[in-house]
C-alpha positions in Angstrom: 0.1 0.0 0.0 1.3 3.5 -0.9 2.0 5.8 2.1 -0.4 8.6 0.5 -3.2 6.2 -0.1 -5.4 7.9 2.5 -4.4 11.4 1.5 -5.2 10.8 -2.1 -8.6 9.4 -1.1 -9.4 12.4 0.7 -8.4 14.6 -2.2 -10.5 12.5 -4.4 -13.6 12.8 -2.1 -13.3 16.4 -2.3 -13.0 16.4 -6.2 -9.4 17.9 -5.9 -7.6 15.2 -7.7 -9.5 13.0 -10.1 -6.9 10.3 -11.2 -6.8 8.6 -14.5 -10.1 6.9 -15.1 -10.4 6.5 -11.2 -6.8 5.1 -11.1 -4.1 6.7 -9.4 -0.5 6.5 -10.1 1.2 8.1 -7.1 4.7 7.2 -8.2 4.3 9.0 -11.5 5.6 12.6 -11.7 2.9 15.3 -11.7 2.9 17.7 -14.6 2.7 21.5 -14.3 -0.6 21.4 -15.8 -1.9 18.8 -13.4 -0.6 20.8 -10.4 -2.3 24.0 -11.6 -5.5 21.9 -11.9 -5.1 20.6 -8.5 -4.6 24.0 -6.9 -7.5 25.5 -8.9 -10.0 22.7 -7.8 -8.5 23.1 -4.1 -9.0 26.9 -4.0 -12.5 26.5 -5.4 -13.3 23.9 -2.7 -15.8 24.6 0.0 
């Protein structure tokens, strides 16, 4: 199990991270575009 599994699940529950068709690849690098999308959704989250 990946150490960030619970954190990723929490972000997914809040719609901040969406994964690739519901599959997460926590060991893959995050692109700048993905990071900007995460931050945008996080700032809009209630």
